[in-house]
C-alpha positions in Angstrom: 121.8 58.6 72.8 118.5 60.1 74.0 120.1 60.8 77.4 123.0 62.6 75.8 120.6 64.6 73.6 118.6 65.6 76.7 121.7 66.9 78.5 122.7 68.7 75.3 119.4 70.6 75.3 119.9 71.6 78.9 123.4 72.8 78.2 122.3 74.7 75.1 120.2 77.0 77.2 122.6 77.3 80.1 126.1 76.6 79.0 127.8 77.8 82.2 130.1 76.2 84.7 127.4 75.6 87.3 125.2 73.7 84.8 128.1 71.7 83.5 129.2 70.6 87.0 125.5 69.8 87.9 125.3 67.5 84.8 128.6 65.8 85.6 127.6 65.3 89.3 124.3 63.8 88.4 125.9 61.3 86.0 128.6 60.4 88.6 126.1 58.2 90.4 125.1 56.3 87.3 126.8 53.5 85.5 127.7 55.8 82.6 130.7 58.0 82.1 129.9 61.5 80.9 132.5 63.9 79.4 131.7 67.5 78.5 134.1 69.4 76.1 134.2 72.8 74.7 134.5 73.6 71.0 138.3 73.2 71.3 137.9 69.7 72.6 139.1 70.8 76.0 137.4 68.8 78.8 135.3 71.1 80.9 134.1 68.4 83.3 133.6 64.7 83.6 131.6 62.3 85.8 134.3 59.7 86.3 138.0 59.2 85.5 139.0 58.8 81.9 141.1 55.9 80.8 143.2 55.2 77.7 140.4 53.4 75.9 138.1 56.4 76.3 140.9 58.8 75.0 141.4 56.5 72.0 137.6 56.6 71.2 137.4 60.4 71.5 140.5 61.0 69.4 139.0 59.0 66.5 135.9 61.2 66.2 135.6 64.2 63.8 133.6 66.4 66.1 132.9 69.1 63.5 130.8 67.0 61.2 128.3 65.7 63.8 124.6 65.9 63.1 122.5 68.0 65.4 120.9 64.9 67.0 124.4 63.4 67.7 125.8 60.1 66.6 126.6 56.6 67.9 130.2 55.8 68.1 130.5 52.2 69.4 127.4 50.0 69.4 128.8 46.5 69.3 128.5 45.1 72.9 130.3 41.9 72.0 133.5 43.5 70.5 133.7 47.0 72.0 134.8 47.8 75.5 132.3 50.7 75.6 129.1 51.8 74.0 129.5 55.5 73.2 127.5 58.4 71.8 128.5 62.1 71.2 126.0 65.0 70.9 126.9 68.6 69.9 126.0 71.5 72.3 125.0 74.8 70.7 124.2 77.6 73.1 122.4 80.8 72.5 125.7 82.7 72.5 127.2 80.5 69.8 129.3 78.7 72.4 129.7 75.2 71.2 130.7 72.0 72.9 130.3 68.3 73.0 128.9 65.8 75.5 130.2 62.2 75.4 128.3 59.4 77.0 130.1 56.1 77.7 128.8 52.9 79.2 131.0 49.8 79.8 129.9 46.7 78.0 131.3 44.4 80.8 128.0 44.3 82.7 126.0 43.7 79.6 128.4 40.9 78.6 128.1 39.4 82.1 124.3 39.6 81.8 124.4 38.0 78.3 126.7 35.2 79.6 124.4 34.6 82.6 121.3 34.5 80.4 123.1 32.3 77.9 124.1 29.9 80.6 120.6 29.9 82.1 119.0 29.3 78.7 121.5 26.5 78.0 120.7 24.8 81.3 117.0 25.3 80.7 117.3 24.0 77.1 119.3 20.9 78.3 116.8 20.2 81.0 113.9 20.7 78.6 115.5 18.4 76.1 116.2 15.8 78.8 112.6 16.0 80.1 111.2 15.9 76.5 113.3 12.8 75.6 112.4 11.1 78.9 108.7 11.8 78.3 109.0 10.6 74.7 110.8 7.5 75.9 108.2 6.7 78.5 105.3 7.4 76.2 106.9 5.4 73.3 107.3 2.5 75.7 103.8 2.8 76.9 102.5 3.0 73.3 104.9 0.6 71.7 104.5 -2.2 74.2 100.8 -2.8 73.4 101.6 -2.3 69.7 104.4 -4.9 69.8 102.0 -7.3 71.6 99.3 -6.7 69.0 101.9 -7.2 66.2 102.9 -10.5 67.7 99.3 -11.5 68.2 98.3 -10.7 64.6 101.4 -12.4 63.3 100.4 -15.6 65.2 96.9 -15.2 63.6 98.3 -14.8 60.1 100.7 -17.7 60.5 97.9 -19.8 62.0 100.1 -20.6 65.0 97.1 -19.9 67.2 93.6 -18.5 66.9 93.1 -17.9 70.6 95.0 -14.9 71.9 94.5 -12.6 74.9 95.1 -8.8 74.6 94.7 -6.1 77.2 91.4 -4.3 76.3 91.1 -2.2 79.5 92.2 1.0 77.7 89.7 3.7 76.7 91.7 5.1 73.7 92.3 4.1 70.1 94.8 1.4 71.2 92.1 -0.1 73.4 89.6 -0.1 70.5 92.3 -1.8 68.3 93.0 -4.4 70.9 89.3 -5.0 71.3 88.9 -5.4 67.5 91.8 -7.9 67.4 90.4 -9.8 70.3 87.0 -10.0 68.5 88.8 -11.2 65.4 90.6 -13.8 67.4 87.4 -15.1 68.9 85.7 -15.1 65.5 88.6 -17.0 63.9 88.5 -19.5 66.8 84.7 -19.9 66.2 85.3 -20.4 62.4 88.1 -22.9 63.2 85.8 -24.9 65.4 83.0 -24.6 62.9 85.2 -25.7 60.1 86.5 -28.7 62.1 82.9 -29.7 63.0 81.9 -29.2 59.4 84.7 -31.3 58.0 83.9 -34.0 60.6 80.3 -34.0 59.7 81.0 -34.0 55.9 83.4 -36.9 56.4 80.7 -38.8 58.3 78.0 -38.1 55.8 80.3 -39.2 52.9 81.5 -42.3 54.8 78.0 -43.6 55.5 76.8 -44.1 51.8 80.3 -45.1 50.7 80.4 -47.8 53.4 77.0 -49.1 52.2 78.1 -49.0 48.5 81.4 -50.7 49.1 79.9 -53.3 51.5 77.1 -54.4 49.2 79.4 -54.2 46.1 81.8 -56.6 47.9 79.0 -59.0 48.7 77.9 -59.0 45.0 81.4 -59.7 43.7 82.5 -62.3 46.3 79.3 -64.3 46.9 78.3 -66.5 43.9 75.3 -68.2 45.5 73.1 -65.1 45.8 69.5 -65.3 44.6 68.3 -62.9 42.0 66.1 -61.2 44.7 69.1 -60.7 46.9 71.1 -59.3 44.1 68.3 -56.9 43.1 67.9 -55.8 46.7 71.6 -55.1 47.1 71.7 -53.2 43.8 68.7 -51.1 44.9 70.6 -50.2 48.1 73.7 -49.3 46.1 71.6 -47.1 43.8 69.8 -45.4 46.8 73.1 -44.7 48.5 74.6 -43.4 45.2 71.7 -41.0 44.8 72.1 -39.9 48.4 75.8 -39.3 47.9 75.0 -37.3 44.7 72.5 -35.2 46.6 75.0 -34.5 49.4 77.7 -33.5 47.0 75.3 -31.2 45.1 74.2 -29.6 48.3 77.8 -29.0 49.4 78.5 -27.5 45.9 75.5 -25.2 46.3 76.7 -24.1 49.8 80.2 -23.5 48.4 78.8 -21.3 45.6 76.7 -19.3 48.1 79.8 -18.7 50.4 81.7 -17.4 47.4 78.8 -15.1 46.4 78.4 -17.1 43.1 74.9 -18.2 44.0 72.9 -16.5 41.3 69.2 -16.6 40.7 67.1 -15.9 37.6 63.8 -14.2 38.4 60.6 -14.7 36.4 57.0 -14.0 37.2 55.7 -17.0 39.0 52.3 -18.1 40.3 52.7 -18.9 43.9 49.8 -21.4 44.1 51.1 -23.2 41.0 54.6 -23.7 42.3 53.4 -24.8 45.8 51.0 -27.2 44.2 53.8 -28.8 42.2 55.8 -29.3 45.4 52.8 -30.9 47.1 52.3 -33.2 44.2 55.9 -34.4 44.6 55.0 -35.7 48.1 51.5 -37.1 47.3 52.5 -40.7 47.9 54.1 -39.9 51.2 51.1 -37.9 52.3 48.7 -40.7 51.3 50.8 -43.4 53.1 50.9 -41.3 56.3 47.4 -40.0 56.1 48.4 -36.3 56.0 45.9 -33.7 54.9 47.3 -30.7 53.1 45.4 -27.4 53.6 46.2 -24.7 51.0 45.2 -21.1 51.5 46.7 -19.2 48.6 45.0 -16.9 46.1 45.1 -18.2 42.6 46.2 -14.9 41.1 49.1 -14.3 43.4 52.2 -13.8 41.3 55.7 -12.6 42.3 59.2 -12.6 40.7 61.0 -15.9 41.7 63.7 -18.2 40.5 61.2 -21.0 39.9 63.8 -23.8 40.1 65.4 -22.5 43.2 62.2 -21.7 45.1 60.8 -25.1 44.2 63.9 -26.6 45.8 63.2 -24.5 49.0 59.6 -25.9 49.2 60.9 -29.5 48.7 63.5 -29.0 51.4 61.0 -27.6 53.9 58.2 -30.2 53.3 60.8 -33.0 53.4 62.1 -31.6 56.7 58.5 -31.7 58.1 58.0 -35.3 57.0 61.3 -36.4 58.6 61.5 -34.5 61.8 58.0 -33.3 62.8 57.0 -36.7 64.2 53.4 -37.9 63.8 51.1 -35.3 62.3 48.1 -35.3 60.1 47.8 -31.7 58.8 50.1 -29.6 56.8 48.9 -26.0 56.3 50.4 -23.8 53.6 49.2 -20.2 53.3 50.2 -16.9 51.7 49.3 -13.4 52.6 49.8 -10.5 50.3 50.9 -7.1 51.6 51.7 -3.9 49.8 55.4 -4.7 49.4 55.9 -8.3 50.4 54.6 -11.8 50.3 54.5 -13.9 53.5 54.4 -17.7 53.0 53.9 -19.9 56.0 54.3 -23.7 56.1 52.9 -25.2 59.4 52.5 -28.7 60.7 50.8 -30.0 63.8 53.6 -32.4 64.7 55.8 -32.6 67.8 57.7 -29.4 67.2 61.4 -28.7 67.9 63.1 -28.1 71.2 63.6 -24.4 71.9 67.3 -24.8 72.3 67.6 -26.1 68.7 65.5 -23.4 67.0 68.3 -20.7 66.7 70.6 -23.2 65.0 68.3 -25.1 62.5 69.6 -23.1 59.5 73.3 -23.6 60.3 75.3 -25.9 58.0 75.2 -29.6 59.1 73.3 -28.8 62.3 71.1 -31.6 63.5 68.7 -31.5 66.4 68.8 -35.3 66.3 72.5 -36.1 67.2 71.9 -39.8 66.8 72.1 -39.5 63.0 69.5 -42.2 62.5 69.3 -43.1 58.8 65.5 -42.9 59.0 65.4 -39.3 60.0 69.0 -38.1 59.9 69.4 -36.3 56.6 72.6 -34.5 55.9 71.9 -31.3 57.9 72.4 -29.2 54.8 68.9 -28.7 53.5 67.7 -25.8 55.6 71.1 -24.1 55.2 70.6 -24.2 51.4 67.0 -23.0 51.8 68.1 -20.0 53.8 70.8 -19.1 51.2 68.2 -19.3 48.4 65.8 -17.1 50.2 68.5 -14.6 51.0 69.5 -14.6 47.4 65.8 -13.5 46.8 66.5 -10.7 49.3 64.0 -12.4 51.6 63.9 -13.9 55.1 63.1 -17.3 56.5 62.3 -18.2 60.2 61.2 -21.2 62.1 59.0 -21.1 65.3 57.1 -23.5 67.4 53.4 -22.8 67.4 51.6 -22.5 70.8 49.4 -25.6 70.6 51.8 -28.0 68.7 53.9 -28.3 65.7 56.3 -26.0 63.8 55.8 -23.0 61.5 58.2 -21.8 58.9 57.7 -18.2 57.7 59.2 -17.0 54.4 59.0 -13.3 53.6 59.7 -12.2 50.0 59.7 -8.9 48.2 57.1 -8.4 45.6 59.1 -6.0 43.3 
């Protein structure tokens, strides 16, 4: 339309035959068809031949009601054969005319069809590549996920606690596989620990029950026993019953600690007093073995403790020294007071413990002495219970071999 208006302006200033022919000649080399008419709709010149379609378009236009800027006639490239505009020509001498500009839509339609085909092909290829990429990525992602699902299902159904997952990835799936692998290893460790625990408990329960049943059978079946024999057998049954009771109570305490039901009741306690009470409990054993107890604790040292539970800790530790430290003649118990904590040490000058056993002494049912001799065996639960009681006090307990000889247990407790 701008092109027709430009020609109209030229013809408005020079509306003569030479200018008309020049405009028609210039447009004859373009793809457009230009028709110039006078005011009586007579064709003055044209750039190309006129066909029936162009005649029909021209005949439908009311040329005397055109705006000065001209108008668009056909502008639908999909339904019209031509795109057309008409612009009025008004010369200085009041000579009027009209200039028509036609352009076939065939080339435009061909271009649109070509572009549509190209975009369709590109779209199909893009869709294919996208789906292929998604399929490959989904396989790459889903395969380890399916493997992890199977592994976790095996863990949940207890089919196996030992699984192997690929953990050589450096992404989130690798981290997830690594976490599941750690979980599997931990479950395997717990399974082994549980089996060992149950085996140890079964052994510990079987031993006193065997003694009780054996001596009870002797008492009921043999009628010719002396009173001294009967009393001796009854004492053994009583001792084993007490041992069995202690074992069951210890197992109960450990079960409560594992279920976070191990509660303590704190009260202000004099440290020297509670340690002295524990020492008094073993006075006969100390005298029989010639053991000297050296106390280094201030008399006015008080901290909040569960008196009953902490007394139990002291009994367990001192009893452990008597059973496992070998021959020793000195037991030193000292306490040092710092700003925020109390450090209590219990040290003997016995034979000490092999370094390989030290990291495990506080584990449930662990024994450095695998022979389980009745004279020194114990149940392997005492130090585990002591650790749980100290932890319930928000404290720590450690065992070390001293440089010269013997073993030292260090308990650290908060003062507030």
